[in-house]
N, CA, C and O atoms as a GROMACS GRO file, in nm:
protein
  480
    1MET      N    1   1.908   0.451  -3.770
    1MET     CA    2   1.763   0.465  -3.763
    1MET      C    3   1.705   0.369  -3.659
    1MET      O    4   1.612   0.405  -3.587
    2LYS      N    5   1.761   0.246  -3.651
    2LYS     CA    6   1.714   0.152  -3.549
    2LYS      C    7   1.739   0.206  -3.409
    2LYS      O    8   1.655   0.192  -3.319
    3THR      N    9   1.853   0.269  -3.392
    3THR     CA   10   1.888   0.324  -3.261
    3THR      C   11   1.789   0.434  -3.222
    3THR      O   12   1.744   0.440  -3.108
    4LEU      N   13   1.756   0.520  -3.316
    4LEU     CA   14   1.662   0.629  -3.289
    4LEU      C   15   1.525   0.572  -3.251
    4LEU      O   16   1.459   0.621  -3.159
    5GLY      N   17   1.482   0.469  -3.323
    5GLY     CA   18   1.354   0.405  -3.293
    5GLY      C   19   1.355   0.341  -3.156
    5GLY      O   20   1.257   0.349  -3.082
    6SER      N   21   1.465   0.277  -3.121
    6SER     CA   22   1.477   0.214  -2.989
    6SER      C   23   1.473   0.318  -2.877
    6SER      O   24   1.408   0.298  -2.775
    7ILE      N   25   1.542   0.427  -2.898
    7ILE     CA   26   1.544   0.534  -2.799
    7ILE      C   27   1.404   0.592  -2.783
    7ILE      O   28   1.359   0.617  -2.671
    8LEU      N   29   1.336   0.615  -2.894
    8LEU     CA   30   1.201   0.670  -2.890
    8LEU      C   31   1.106   0.575  -2.814
    8LEU      O   32   1.026   0.621  -2.733
    9LEU      N   33   1.114   0.447  -2.840
    9LEU     CA   34   1.031   0.349  -2.769
    9LEU      C   35   1.061   0.350  -2.620
    9LEU      O   36   0.969   0.346  -2.537
   10PHE      N   37   1.188   0.357  -2.585
   10PHE     CA   38   1.227   0.361  -2.444
   10PHE      C   39   1.169   0.484  -2.375
   10PHE      O   40   1.114   0.475  -2.266
   11VAL      N   41   1.182   0.599  -2.440
   11VAL     CA   42   1.133   0.724  -2.382
   11VAL      C   43   0.981   0.717  -2.365
   11VAL      O   44   0.929   0.758  -2.261
   12LEU      N   45   0.909   0.667  -2.465
   12LEU     CA   46   0.764   0.655  -2.454
   12LEU      C   47   0.725   0.560  -2.341
   12LEU      O   48   0.635   0.589  -2.263
   13PHE      N   49   0.793   0.446  -2.333
   13PHE     CA   50   0.764   0.350  -2.228
   13PHE      C   51   0.786   0.412  -2.091
   13PHE      O   52   0.702   0.400  -2.002
   14PHE      N   53   0.899   0.479  -2.074
   14PHE     CA   54   0.933   0.542  -1.946
   14PHE      C   55   0.832   0.650  -1.911
   14PHE      O   56   0.792   0.662  -1.795
   15THR      N   57   0.791   0.728  -2.009
   15THR     CA   58   0.694   0.836  -1.987
   15THR      C   59   0.562   0.779  -1.937
   15THR      O   60   0.504   0.831  -1.842
   16PHE      N   61   0.514   0.673  -2.000
   16PHE     CA   62   0.387   0.615  -1.960
   16PHE      C   63   0.397   0.548  -1.823
   16PHE      O   64   0.300   0.548  -1.747
   17GLN      N   65   0.511   0.494  -1.790
   17GLN     CA   66   0.528   0.434  -1.658
   17GLN      C   67   0.524   0.540  -1.549
   17GLN      O   68   0.468   0.517  -1.442
   18CYS      N   69   0.581   0.654  -1.575
   18CYS     CA   70   0.585   0.761  -1.475
   18CYS      C   71   0.450   0.828  -1.457
   18CYS      O   72   0.423   0.882  -1.350
   19THR      N   73   0.366   0.826  -1.559
   19THR     CA   74   0.237   0.894  -1.550
   19THR      C   75   0.121   0.799  -1.526
   19THR      O   76   0.006   0.842  -1.523
   20ALA      N   77   0.149   0.672  -1.510
   20ALA     CA   78   0.043   0.575  -1.485
   20ALA      C   79  -0.024   0.606  -1.351
   20ALA      O   80   0.044   0.641  -1.255
   21PRO      N   81  -0.158   0.592  -1.345
   21PRO     CA   82  -0.225   0.619  -1.218
   21PRO      C   83  -0.185   0.518  -1.112
   21PRO      O   84  -0.159   0.401  -1.142
   22GLN      N   85  -0.179   0.565  -0.988
   22GLN     CA   86  -0.142   0.476  -0.879
   22GLN      C   87  -0.262   0.391  -0.840
   22GLN      O   88  -0.372   0.442  -0.822
   23THR      N   89  -0.239   0.263  -0.829
   23THR     CA   90  -0.342   0.172  -0.781
   23THR      C   91  -0.282   0.093  -0.666
   23THR      O   92  -0.160   0.088  -0.650
   24ALA      N   93  -0.367   0.032  -0.589
   24ALA     CA   94  -0.320  -0.046  -0.476
   24ALA      C   95  -0.228  -0.156  -0.526
   24ALA      O   96  -0.255  -0.221  -0.627
   25ASP      N   97  -0.120  -0.176  -0.454
   25ASP     CA   98  -0.021  -0.279  -0.486
   25ASP      C   99  -0.041  -0.395  -0.391
   25ASP      O  100  -0.021  -0.381  -0.270
   26SER      N  101  -0.079  -0.508  -0.445
   26SER     CA  102  -0.113  -0.620  -0.359
   26SER      C  103  -0.029  -0.742  -0.391
   26SER      O  104  -0.004  -0.773  -0.508
   27SER      N  105   0.015  -0.811  -0.287
   27SER     CA  106   0.080  -0.939  -0.306
   27SER      C  107  -0.026  -1.046  -0.324
   27SER      O  108   0.006  -1.162  -0.349
   28THR      N  109  -0.151  -1.007  -0.310
   28THR     CA  110  -0.265  -1.097  -0.328
   28THR      C  111  -0.352  -1.041  -0.440
   28THR      O  112  -0.467  -1.004  -0.417
   29GLN      N  113  -0.298  -1.034  -0.560
   29GLN     CA  114  -0.363  -0.969  -0.673
   29GLN      C  115  -0.501  -1.026  -0.706
   29GLN      O  116  -0.580  -0.957  -0.772
   30GLN      N  117  -0.533  -1.145  -0.664
   30GLN     CA  118  -0.658  -1.208  -0.699
   30GLN      C  119  -0.775  -1.160  -0.614
   30GLN      O  120  -0.890  -1.194  -0.645
   31ILE      N  121  -0.752  -1.084  -0.511
   31ILE     CA  122  -0.858  -1.041  -0.420
   31ILE      C  123  -0.848  -0.891  -0.398
   31ILE      O  124  -0.740  -0.839  -0.372
   32THR      N  125  -0.961  -0.822  -0.408
   32THR     CA  126  -0.962  -0.676  -0.392
   32THR      C  127  -0.946  -0.637  -0.245
   32THR      O  128  -0.963  -0.719  -0.155
   33ILE      N  129  -0.915  -0.512  -0.224
   33ILE     CA  130  -0.904  -0.462  -0.087
   33ILE      C  131  -1.039  -0.476  -0.017
   33ILE      O  132  -1.044  -0.514   0.100
   34LYS      N  133  -1.146  -0.446  -0.086
   34LYS     CA  134  -1.279  -0.459  -0.026
   34LYS      C  135  -1.304  -0.603   0.019
   34LYS      O  136  -1.358  -0.625   0.128
   35GLU      N  137  -1.266  -0.700  -0.064
   35GLU     CA  138  -1.283  -0.841  -0.027
   35GLU      C  139  -1.193  -0.877   0.091
   35GLU      O  140  -1.232  -0.954   0.179
   36GLN      N  141  -1.071  -0.821   0.092
   36GLN     CA  142  -0.981  -0.846   0.204
   36GLN      C  143  -1.043  -0.795   0.335
   36GLN      O  144  -1.037  -0.864   0.437
   37VAL      N  145  -1.102  -0.677   0.331
   37VAL     CA  146  -1.165  -0.620   0.450
   37VAL      C  147  -1.281  -0.708   0.494
   37VAL      O  148  -1.299  -0.734   0.613
   38GLN      N  149  -1.360  -0.754   0.399
   38GLN     CA  150  -1.473  -0.842   0.432
   38GLN      C  151  -1.426  -0.973   0.496
   38GLN      O  152  -1.500  -1.037   0.570
   39LYS      N  153  -1.302  -1.010   0.467
   39LYS     CA  154  -1.246  -1.134   0.523
   39LYS      C  155  -1.158  -1.108   0.644
   39LYS      O  156  -1.080  -1.195   0.684
   40GLY      N  157  -1.169  -0.990   0.703
   40GLY     CA  158  -1.098  -0.962   0.828
   40GLY      C  159  -0.964  -0.894   0.816
   40GLY      O  160  -0.881  -0.907   0.906
   41ALA      N  161  -0.938  -0.822   0.708
   41ALA     CA  162  -0.811  -0.752   0.692
   41ALA      C  163  -0.790  -0.649   0.801
   41ALA      O  164  -0.884  -0.586   0.850
   42MET      N  165  -0.664  -0.632   0.837
   42MET     CA  166  -0.624  -0.526   0.930
   42MET      C  167  -0.587  -0.405   0.845
   42MET      O  168  -0.496  -0.412   0.763
   43LEU      N  169  -0.657  -0.293   0.865
   43LEU     CA  170  -0.628  -0.169   0.793
   43LEU      C  171  -0.534  -0.086   0.880
   43LEU      O  172  -0.567  -0.053   0.994
   44VAL      N  173  -0.418  -0.053   0.825
   44VAL     CA  174  -0.316   0.015   0.905
   44VAL      C  175  -0.273   0.145   0.837
   44VAL      O  176  -0.217   0.144   0.727
   45ASP      N  177  -0.300   0.254   0.904
   45ASP     CA  178  -0.257   0.386   0.860
   45ASP      C  179  -0.120   0.410   0.922
   45ASP      O  180  -0.108   0.421   1.044
   46VAL      N  181  -0.016   0.418   0.838
   46VAL     CA  182   0.121   0.428   0.890
   46VAL      C  183   0.170   0.574   0.899
   46VAL      O  184   0.289   0.599   0.913
   47ARG      N  185   0.076   0.668   0.890
   47ARG     CA  186   0.113   0.809   0.905
   47ARG      C  187   0.135   0.840   1.053
   47ARG      O  188   0.114   0.754   1.139
   48THR      N  189   0.175   0.961   1.082
   48THR     CA  190   0.198   1.004   1.220
   48THR      C  191   0.064   1.013   1.293
   48THR      O  192  -0.041   1.022   1.229
   49PRO      N  193   0.066   1.010   1.426
   49PRO     CA  194  -0.059   1.026   1.501
   49PRO      C  195  -0.130   1.158   1.469
   49PRO      O  196  -0.254   1.162   1.467
   50GLN      N  197  -0.055   1.263   1.443
   50GLN     CA  198  -0.116   1.391   1.408
   50GLN      C  199  -0.190   1.382   1.274
   50GLN      O  200  -0.302   1.432   1.262
   51GLU      N  201  -0.129   1.318   1.176
   51GLU     CA  202  -0.194   1.301   1.046
   51GLU      C  203  -0.318   1.212   1.060
   51GLU      O  204  -0.423   1.241   1.001
   52PHE      N  205  -0.306   1.106   1.138
   52PHE     CA  206  -0.417   1.014   1.160
   52PHE      C  207  -0.534   1.088   1.226
   52PHE      O  208  -0.650   1.064   1.191
   53ALA      N  209  -0.505   1.176   1.320
   53ALA     CA  210  -0.609   1.252   1.391
   53ALA      C  211  -0.686   1.343   1.296
   53ALA      O  212  -0.802   1.377   1.323
   54ASP      N  213  -0.624   1.382   1.186
   54ASP     CA  214  -0.691   1.469   1.088
   54ASP      C  215  -0.792   1.393   1.003
   54ASP      O  216  -0.867   1.454   0.927
   55GLY      N  217  -0.794   1.262   1.016
   55GLY     CA  218  -0.890   1.180   0.942
   55GLY      C  219  -0.823   1.062   0.876
   55GLY      O  220  -0.711   1.072   0.826
   56SER      N  221  -0.894   0.949   0.876
   56SER     CA  222  -0.842   0.828   0.815
   56SER      C  223  -0.958   0.745   0.763
   56SER      O  224  -1.072   0.791   0.758
   57VAL      N  225  -0.928   0.625   0.724
   57VAL     CA  226  -1.028   0.531   0.674
   57VAL      C  227  -1.099   0.467   0.793
   57VAL      O  228  -1.036   0.432   0.893
   58SER      N  229  -1.228   0.454   0.783
   58SER     CA  230  -1.306   0.392   0.890
   58SER      C  231  -1.254   0.251   0.920
   58SER      O  232  -1.237   0.170   0.830
   59GLY      N  233  -1.230   0.225   1.048
   59GLY     CA  234  -1.184   0.094   1.091
   59GLY      C  235  -1.033   0.077   1.093
   59GLY      O  236  -0.983  -0.028   1.134
   60ALA      N  237  -0.961   0.179   1.048
   60ALA     CA  238  -0.814   0.170   1.045
   60ALA      C  239  -0.755   0.194   1.183
   60ALA      O  240  -0.811   0.267   1.265
   61VAL      N  241  -0.640   0.131   1.207
   61VAL     CA  242  -0.562   0.158   1.327
   61VAL      C  243  -0.438   0.236   1.286
   61VAL      O  244  -0.392   0.226   1.173
   62ASN      N  245  -0.386   0.313   1.378
   62ASN     CA  246  -0.268   0.393   1.351
   62ASN      C  247  -0.145   0.326   1.410
   62ASN      O  248  -0.129   0.318   1.532
   63ILE      N  249  -0.058   0.280   1.321
   63ILE     CA  250   0.074   0.230   1.362
   63ILE      C  251   0.175   0.304   1.274
   63ILE      O  252   0.200   0.262   1.161
   64PRO      N  253   0.232   0.412   1.325
   64PRO     CA  254   0.326   0.491   1.245
   64PRO      C  255   0.441   0.405   1.192
   64PRO      O  256   0.482   0.307   1.255
   65LEU      N  257   0.490   0.443   1.075
   65LEU     CA  258   0.597   0.366   1.010
   65LEU      C  259   0.712   0.335   1.104
   65LEU      O  260   0.763   0.223   1.103
   66ASP      N  261   0.753   0.431   1.186
   66ASP     CA  262   0.868   0.408   1.273
   66ASP      C  263   0.840   0.308   1.386
   66ASP      O  264   0.931   0.272   1.461
   67GLU      N  265   0.715   0.264   1.400
   67GLU     CA  266   0.680   0.164   1.500
   67GLU      C  267   0.652   0.026   1.441
   67GLU      O  268   0.641  -0.072   1.515
   68VAL      N  269   0.640   0.017   1.310
   68VAL     CA  270   0.600  -0.108   1.245
   68VAL      C  271   0.694  -0.223   1.281
   68VAL      O  272   0.648  -0.331   1.318
   69GLN      N  273   0.825  -0.202   1.271
   69GLN     CA  274   0.922  -0.308   1.299
   69GLN      C  275   0.904  -0.365   1.440
   69GLN      O  276   0.910  -0.487   1.459
   70ASN      N  277   0.883  -0.279   1.537
   70ASN     CA  278   0.869  -0.324   1.676
   70ASN      C  279   0.733  -0.384   1.708
   70ASN      O  280   0.714  -0.444   1.814
   71ARG      N  281   0.638  -0.369   1.616
   71ARG     CA  282   0.502  -0.418   1.642
   71ARG      C  283   0.459  -0.528   1.545
   71ARG      O  284   0.340  -0.552   1.527
   72VAL      N  285   0.556  -0.593   1.484
   72VAL     CA  286   0.528  -0.698   1.384
   72VAL      C  287   0.435  -0.806   1.441
   72VAL      O  288   0.352  -0.860   1.368
   73GLY      N  289   0.448  -0.837   1.567
   73GLY     CA  290   0.366  -0.940   1.629
   73GLY      C  291   0.216  -0.913   1.616
   73GLY      O  292   0.137  -1.007   1.615
   74GLU      N  293   0.178  -0.786   1.608
   74GLU     CA  294   0.037  -0.751   1.597
   74GLU      C  295  -0.024  -0.790   1.461
   74GLU      O  296  -0.146  -0.792   1.446
   75PHE      N  297   0.061  -0.820   1.365
   75PHE     CA  298   0.015  -0.851   1.230
   75PHE      C  299   0.008  -1.001   1.203
   75PHE      O  300  -0.057  -1.044   1.107
   76ARG      N  301   0.072  -1.081   1.286
   76ARG     CA  302   0.091  -1.223   1.258
   76ARG      C  303  -0.037  -1.304   1.239
   76ARG      O  304  -0.040  -1.394   1.155
   77ASP      N  305  -0.141  -1.275   1.314
   77ASP     CA  306  -0.261  -1.358   1.305
   77ASP      C  307  -0.367  -1.302   1.211
   77ASP      O  308  -0.480  -1.351   1.208
   78LYS      N  309  -0.332  -1.202   1.134
   78LYS     CA  310  -0.429  -1.139   1.044
   78LYS      C  311  -0.427  -1.208   0.908
   78LYS      O  312  -0.320  -1.237   0.854
   79PRO      N  313  -0.546  -1.235   0.852
   79PRO     CA  314  -0.551  -1.300   0.721
   79PRO      C  315  -0.496  -1.210   0.609
   79PRO      O  316  -0.435  -1.257   0.514
   80TYR      N  317  -0.519  -1.079   0.623
   80TYR     CA  318  -0.470  -0.980   0.527
   80TYR      C  319  -0.432  -0.855   0.605
   80TYR      O  320  -0.488  -0.826   0.710
   81VAL      N  321  -0.334  -0.781   0.550
   81VAL     CA  322  -0.294  -0.653   0.607
   81VAL      C  323  -0.290  -0.553   0.492
   81VAL      O  324  -0.226  -0.577   0.390
   82VAL      N  325  -0.358  -0.440   0.511
   82VAL     CA  326  -0.358  -0.333   0.412
   82VAL      C  327  -0.298  -0.210   0.478
   82VAL      O  328  -0.354  -0.156   0.574
   83VAL      N  329  -0.184  -0.165   0.427
   83VAL     CA  330  -0.116  -0.048   0.481
   83VAL      C  331  -0.135   0.069   0.386
   83VAL      O  332  -0.141   0.051   0.264
   84PHE      N  333  -0.145   0.189   0.441
   84PHE     CA  334  -0.159   0.308   0.357
   84PHE      C  335  -0.108   0.429   0.433
   84PHE      O  336  -0.090   0.424   0.554
   85CYS      N  337  -0.084   0.538   0.360
   85CYS     CA  338  -0.032   0.661   0.421
   85CYS      C  339  -0.085   0.780   0.342
   85CYS      O  340  -0.203   0.783   0.306
   86LYS      N  341  -0.001   0.876   0.316
   86LYS     CA  342  -0.042   0.996   0.241
   86LYS      C  343  -0.011   0.982   0.092
   86LYS      O  344  -0.092   1.024   0.008
   87THR      N  345   0.104   0.926   0.059
   87THR     CA  346   0.146   0.919  -0.081
   87THR      C  347   0.176   0.777  -0.130
   87THR      O  348   0.192   0.756  -0.250
   88GLY      N  349   0.185   0.683  -0.041
   88GLY     CA  350   0.222   0.547  -0.079
   88GLY      C  351   0.367   0.515  -0.048
   88GLY      O  352   0.408   0.399  -0.055
   89ASN      N  353   0.446   0.616  -0.014
   89ASN     CA  354   0.588   0.593   0.016
   89ASN      C  355   0.606   0.519   0.149
   89ASN      O  356   0.670   0.414   0.153
   90ARG      N  357   0.551   0.573   0.254
   90ARG     CA  358   0.566   0.508   0.386
   90ARG      C  359   0.496   0.372   0.389
   90ARG      O  360   0.547   0.278   0.449
   91SER      N  361   0.381   0.363   0.324
   91SER     CA  362   0.311   0.234   0.323
   91SER      C  363   0.390   0.130   0.243
   91SER      O  364   0.386   0.011   0.275
   92GLY      N  365   0.460   0.174   0.140
   92GLY     CA  366   0.547   0.083   0.065
   92GLY      C  367   0.660   0.031   0.152
   92GLY      O  368   0.696  -0.086   0.146
   93GLN      N  369   0.717   0.121   0.233
   93GLN     CA  370   0.822   0.080   0.325
   93GLN      C  371   0.768  -0.016   0.431
   93GLN      O  372   0.834  -0.114   0.466
   94ALA      N  373   0.649   0.014   0.482
   94ALA     CA  374   0.587  -0.073   0.583
   94ALA      C  375   0.561  -0.212   0.524
   94ALA      O  376   0.583  -0.312   0.591
   95LYS      N  377   0.516  -0.217   0.401
   95LYS     CA  378   0.491  -0.345   0.334
   95LYS      C  379   0.620  -0.427   0.327
   95LYS      O  380   0.620  -0.546   0.354
   96GLN      N  381   0.728  -0.362   0.290
   96GLN     CA  382   0.857  -0.431   0.282
   96GLN      C  383   0.901  -0.482   0.419
   96GLN      O  384   0.947  -0.596   0.430
   97ILE      N  385   0.886  -0.402   0.522
   97ILE     CA  386   0.924  -0.443   0.658
   97ILE      C  387   0.843  -0.566   0.698
   97ILE      O  388   0.899  -0.664   0.748
   98LEU      N  389   0.713  -0.561   0.677
   98LEU     CA  390   0.627  -0.672   0.716
   98LEU      C  391   0.662  -0.799   0.640
   98LEU      O  392   0.671  -0.907   0.700
   99GLU      N  393   0.682  -0.788   0.511
   99GLU     CA  394   0.715  -0.906   0.430
   99GLU      C  395   0.850  -0.964   0.469
   99GLU      O  396   0.866  -1.086   0.471
  100LYS      N  397   0.948  -0.879   0.500
  100LYS     CA  398   1.078  -0.928   0.545
  100LYS      C  399   1.068  -1.003   0.678
  100LYS      O  400   1.154  -1.085   0.711
  101ASN      N  401   0.963  -0.973   0.753
  101ASN     CA  402   0.941  -1.038   0.883
  101ASN      C  403   0.839  -1.151   0.874
  101ASN      O  404   0.785  -1.194   0.976
  102GLY      N  405   0.814  -1.198   0.754
  102GLY     CA  406   0.729  -1.315   0.735
  102GLY      C  407   0.580  -1.291   0.732
  102GLY      O  408   0.502  -1.386   0.735
  103ILE      N  409   0.537  -1.166   0.726
  103ILE     CA  410   0.394  -1.137   0.718
  103ILE      C  411   0.353  -1.150   0.571
  103ILE      O  412   0.412  -1.088   0.482
  104LYS      N  413   0.252  -1.231   0.549
  104LYS     CA  414   0.207  -1.254   0.411
  104LYS      C  415   0.077  -1.178   0.386
  104LYS      O  416   0.014  -1.127   0.478
  105ASN      N  417   0.040  -1.172   0.261
  105ASN     CA  418  -0.085  -1.107   0.219
  105ASN      C  419  -0.091  -0.961   0.262
  105ASN      O  420  -0.191  -0.916   0.318
  106VAL      N  421   0.017  -0.888   0.234
  106VAL     CA  422   0.024  -0.746   0.264
  106VAL      C  423  -0.003  -0.668   0.136
  106VAL      O  424   0.056  -0.695   0.032
  107THR      N  425  -0.092  -0.571   0.146
  107THR     CA  426  -0.126  -0.485   0.032
  107THR      C  427  -0.090  -0.342   0.065
  107THR      O  428  -0.118  -0.293   0.175
  108ASN      N  429  -0.028  -0.274  -0.030
  108ASN     CA  430  -0.004  -0.130  -0.018
  108ASN      C  431  -0.125  -0.060  -0.078
  108ASN      O  432  -0.139  -0.052  -0.200
  109GLY      N  433  -0.212  -0.008   0.008
  109GLY     CA  434  -0.331   0.062  -0.038
  109GLY      C  435  -0.305   0.203  -0.085
  109GLY      O  436  -0.399   0.273  -0.124
  110ILE      N  437  -0.182   0.247  -0.083
  110ILE     CA  438  -0.132   0.376  -0.128
  110ILE      C  439  -0.170   0.490  -0.032
  110ILE      O  440  -0.088   0.531   0.049
  111ASN      N  441  -0.295   0.541  -0.041
  111ASN     CA  442  -0.332   0.655   0.043
  111ASN      C  443  -0.480   0.650   0.081
  111ASN      O  444  -0.553   0.562   0.037
  112VAL      N  445  -0.523   0.745   0.162
  112VAL     CA  446  -0.661   0.746   0.211
  112VAL      C  447  -0.758   0.755   0.094
  112VAL      O  448  -0.859   0.684   0.093
  113SER      N  449  -0.730   0.840  -0.002
  113SER     CA  450  -0.819   0.856  -0.117
  113SER      C  451  -0.834   0.726  -0.196
  113SER      O  452  -0.945   0.688  -0.233
  114THR      N  453  -0.723   0.660  -0.222
  114THR     CA  454  -0.727   0.532  -0.294
  114THR      C  455  -0.804   0.429  -0.213
  114THR      O  456  -0.884   0.353  -0.268
  115MET      N  457  -0.781   0.427  -0.084
  115MET     CA  458  -0.850   0.332   0.002
  115MET      C  459  -1.000   0.354  -0.001
  115MET      O  460  -1.077   0.258  -0.010
  116GLU      N  461  -1.042   0.479   0.006
  116GLU     CA  462  -1.186   0.508   0.003
  116GLU      C  463  -1.248   0.461  -0.127
  116GLU      O  464  -1.359   0.407  -0.127
  117LYS      N  465  -1.178   0.479  -0.239
  117LYS     CA  466  -1.228   0.431  -0.368
  117LYS      C  467  -1.235   0.278  -0.370
  117LYS      O  468  -1.333   0.221  -0.417
  118GLU      N  469  -1.132   0.214  -0.318
  118GLU     CA  470  -1.128   0.068  -0.317
  118GLU      C  471  -1.237   0.007  -0.229
  118GLU      O  472  -1.285  -0.103  -0.257
  119LEU      N  473  -1.277   0.078  -0.125
  119LEU     CA  474  -1.374   0.024  -0.030
  119LEU      C  475  -1.520   0.054  -0.067
  119LEU      O  476  -1.611   0.010   0.002
  120GLN      N  477  -1.541   0.128  -0.174
  120GLN     CA  478  -1.678   0.160  -0.217
  120GLN      C  479  -1.746   0.036  -0.273
  120GLN      O  480  -1.862   0.043  -0.314
   0.00000   0.00000   0.00000
């Protein structure tokens, strides 16, 4: 009976983790994306140039994921960096690349929709 209860708890926990709403993932949890922008954050859309041309967040620059590694120097003097894409996958990868290269205060803003909500 204990085993069945443990399995049930695990399944419930896993289910809720998979269905939890996506929110911005920040290494600077104490400050919102809006506050980061007010303090000079660099907003980086890591989608392709074609996706970026279809619309993005106001003030964002387009640095596609495949260029992030080679352009790390552009992030060094920024107090905060907020990366985002279409689903949060590419921006998560960009966040990891930047952090591995010593860039601090990087936030995964997930996607354009999440960013727009965060900036209201």
